[in-house]
C-alpha positions as CSV (number, residue, x, y, z in Angstrom):
1,X,54.2,36.7,-72.9
2,X,53.4,36.5,-76.4
3,X,49.9,36.8,-78.0
4,X,48.9,33.7,-80.5
5,X,47.0,35.5,-83.3
6,X,43.6,34.2,-84.3
7,X,41.4,34.0,-87.2
8,X,37.9,33.0,-88.3
9,X,37.3,32.2,-91.9
10,X,33.7,32.6,-92.6
11,X,31.6,31.6,-95.8
12,X,27.9,30.9,-96.4
13,X,27.5,27.3,-95.7
14,X,31.0,26.5,-94.0
15,X,31.2,23.6,-96.0
16,X,33.9,24.6,-98.7
17,X,35.8,27.9,-98.7
18,X,36.1,28.6,-95.2
19,X,36.8,24.8,-94.3
20,X,39.6,25.0,-96.9
21,X,41.1,28.0,-95.7
22,X,40.9,27.0,-92.1
23,X,42.6,23.7,-93.3
24,X,45.3,25.4,-95.1
25,X,46.0,27.6,-92.4
26,X,46.4,25.1,-90.0
27,X,48.7,23.3,-92.2
28,X,51.1,26.3,-92.6
29,X,50.7,27.9,-89.4
30,X,50.9,24.7,-87.1
31,X,50.4,26.1,-83.6
32,X,51.4,29.9,-84.5
33,X,47.5,30.8,-85.2
34,X,44.6,29.8,-83.6
35,X,42.2,28.9,-86.5
36,X,38.3,28.8,-86.6
37,X,35.7,28.4,-89.3
38,X,32.0,29.0,-89.5
39,X,29.1,29.7,-91.8
40,X,26.4,32.3,-91.8
41,X,24.1,29.7,-92.9
42,X,25.8,26.2,-92.2
43,X,25.1,23.4,-94.5
44,X,24.7,19.7,-93.5
45,X,28.2,18.6,-94.5
46,X,31.8,19.7,-95.8
47,X,31.8,19.8,-99.5
48,X,33.4,16.5,-100.7
49,X,35.1,18.2,-103.6
50,X,36.5,20.7,-101.2
51,X,37.8,17.8,-98.9
52,X,39.3,15.9,-102.0
53,X,41.3,19.0,-103.4
54,X,42.7,19.5,-100.0
55,X,43.7,15.7,-99.6
56,X,45.5,15.8,-102.9
57,X,47.9,18.3,-100.8
58,X,47.8,16.4,-97.5
59,X,45.3,18.1,-95.7
60,X,42.3,16.2,-94.1
61,X,39.3,18.2,-93.5
62,X,36.9,14.9,-93.8
63,X,36.1,15.2,-90.2
64,X,35.3,18.8,-90.3
65,X,31.4,19.8,-89.9
66,X,29.6,23.0,-90.7
67,X,29.1,25.3,-87.7
68,X,27.4,28.6,-87.4
69,X,28.8,32.0,-86.6
70,X,29.4,32.5,-82.7
71,X,29.1,36.1,-82.2
72,X,31.3,35.8,-79.3
73,X,34.0,34.1,-81.3
74,X,33.7,37.1,-83.6
75,X,34.4,39.5,-81.1
76,X,37.4,37.5,-79.3
77,X,39.4,36.8,-82.7
78,X,42.1,39.0,-84.0
79,X,40.8,38.8,-87.8
80,X,37.6,37.4,-89.4
81,X,37.8,36.5,-93.2
82,X,34.9,36.5,-95.2
83,X,35.3,34.2,-98.4
84,X,33.3,34.9,-101.3
85,X,30.1,37.1,-101.6
86,X,27.4,35.2,-100.4
87,X,28.1,35.8,-96.6
88,X,27.6,38.9,-94.7
89,X,28.5,39.9,-91.2
90,X,28.3,43.1,-89.6
91,X,31.8,44.5,-88.4
92,X,32.7,44.6,-84.9
93,X,34.8,47.2,-83.3
94,X,38.2,45.9,-82.3
95,X,38.2,43.1,-84.7
96,X,39.7,43.2,-88.0
97,X,37.6,42.3,-91.1
98,X,38.8,41.2,-94.4
99,X,36.6,40.0,-97.5
100,X,38.3,37.7,-100.0
101,X,36.5,38.0,-103.4
102,X,37.7,34.4,-104.2
103,X,38.1,33.1,-107.6
104,X,34.9,31.5,-109.1
105,X,35.9,29.0,-111.9
106,X,32.2,28.1,-112.4
107,X,31.7,31.6,-114.0
108,X,34.1,30.4,-116.6
109,X,32.5,27.4,-117.0
110,X,34.9,25.0,-115.0
111,X,33.4,22.7,-112.6
112,X,34.1,19.5,-110.6
113,X,37.4,18.7,-109.2
114,X,39.1,21.2,-111.5
115,X,36.7,24.1,-110.2
116,X,37.9,23.1,-106.6
117,X,41.5,22.9,-107.4
118,X,41.4,26.5,-108.7
119,X,39.5,27.5,-105.6
120,X,42.2,25.9,-103.4
121,X,45.2,27.3,-105.0
122,X,43.6,30.9,-104.9
123,X,42.7,30.6,-101.2
124,X,46.0,28.8,-100.5
125,X,48.1,32.0,-101.9
126,X,45.6,34.2,-99.8
127,X,46.2,32.3,-96.7
128,X,50.0,32.3,-97.2
129,X,49.7,36.2,-97.5
130,X,47.7,36.4,-94.4
131,X,49.9,34.2,-92.3
132,X,52.8,36.7,-93.2
133,X,50.6,39.6,-92.0
134,X,49.2,37.8,-88.9
135,X,53.1,37.2,-87.9
136,X,53.9,40.8,-88.3
137,X,51.0,42.0,-86.2
138,X,52.2,40.2,-83.0
139,X,55.8,41.4,-83.2
């Protein structure tokens, strides 16, 4: 019996970065990884520019809704990835935590869809690396 690795992506609002990471991982991993996303202070909706930047590469997150962090899920998943500087979660024994200090193009004066494309590409590279890491841990 093999174990399917699981990952929870967390950002503050669960409207942008964590939703993007989850969508990218689902596309890359298919059924090989159980993917979840949540926010420490969930917003009302998925960020429209985040959804648009993913739709450009064939990923649809428009039906997703921001969700709060479930403490039980944090304990149950193999890895929690915190995206950005705003979200804070206490580490849980037995669950691996990573923090991704993701690119923030707004700090360089880049906004709108161009900003989201850069954020998307940064997260996509990290998700690809993480998928390799997750596959290695289940061998």
